[in-house]
N, C-alpha and C positions, 0 to 999 in steps of 0.2 A: 364469536369469531367464525368465519367461513371455513369449512373443512376441506374446501377444494384446494388443490395445488399445494399440499403441505410440503412436498419435496422442493418446490420452487421457493417457498417461503424460507425453508431451511437453507437452501443454497444462497439466497439473498442475504440472510443473516450472517452466514459464514463469510461471504465476500466482504460484507461491511466490517466484520471483526478483523479479517485479514488486512483490509485497507488501513484500518486504524493501527494495526501492528506495524505495517510497513512504514507509515508516517512516523511512529514512535521510534522505530529502529533508525530511520534516517536522522531524526533529531538527536538521538543518543550518539550516533556515529560522529556528529559534528564535534562532540566533546571528546569522545574516547580515542578516535584515530590519531589526532594530534598528540594526545598524552602518550599513547603507545609508541608512536614513532619519534617522540622528542629525543629520546636517548638512543636511537637505533642507528647512529652513523656507521658504526663498525659492521653491523649486520647488512646494511645496504651496500657497503663497499664489497663485502664478501659475495653478495648477489650479483655484482658486476656493475652497479650504478656508480658513476663517477661523482664523488662528493668533493667539491672544491673548497667549501668553507665549513667550519664547524657549525652545527645547528641547521644545516640544510635539510636534514631529515624532518625537522619540525615544520619547515615550510612545505615540504612534500606532504606531511601529515595534514596540515591545514588545508591545502589544496584538495587532497583526497577527501577530507571530511566534508568540505563544501560541495564537491561533486556528488558524493554519496547522499548528502542531505537533499540535494536537488532531485536526484534520481529516485530516492525513497519517497519524497513528497509527491512527485508526479505519479509514480507507480501506485502509491497509496490512494491518491485521489481518483485515479482511473479505476482501481479495484473497487473502491467505495461507491463510485458512480455506477458501476456495473451492478452492484448489489441493489442500489436504489432503482435502477432501470428495470430490474426483474419485478420489484414491487409495483412500479408504475404500470407495467404491462398487465399484471394481475388485476390491478384496480381498474384499468381500462376494460378488461374483459368482464369484470363484475358489473360495471356501470352499463356496458353495452347489453348485457343479459337483462338487467333491470329495465332498461329503456325498451327492449324488445318485448317485454311483458312475460318473460319466461319465469315460472315460479321456481322455488328451490329444488323441486323434484325433477326438474328438467322437462316437464310437460309444456306444450305450447298452449 
């Protein structure tokens, strides 16, 4: 393995892991938020939200879960793509150096 740019390799790896976690949190929120809000009609009324029908909190939970799923997946994909972009830039630099004929010691 090339010992150049170890910090960038680490940052790319961390970004890819963070992107995967963001996607996972978005998927889990699709299930958990409706479950948490399904019985929270009284709590939402105390917060000032007008609840006209019983079970309205469940619908609010479903809508919130879908929105957070979408945001989590988009943010996760963007973060993962940034980690991959760092690796691509490192690969471009390595290939450019090889094409230019520069050896591993940096001599021309």
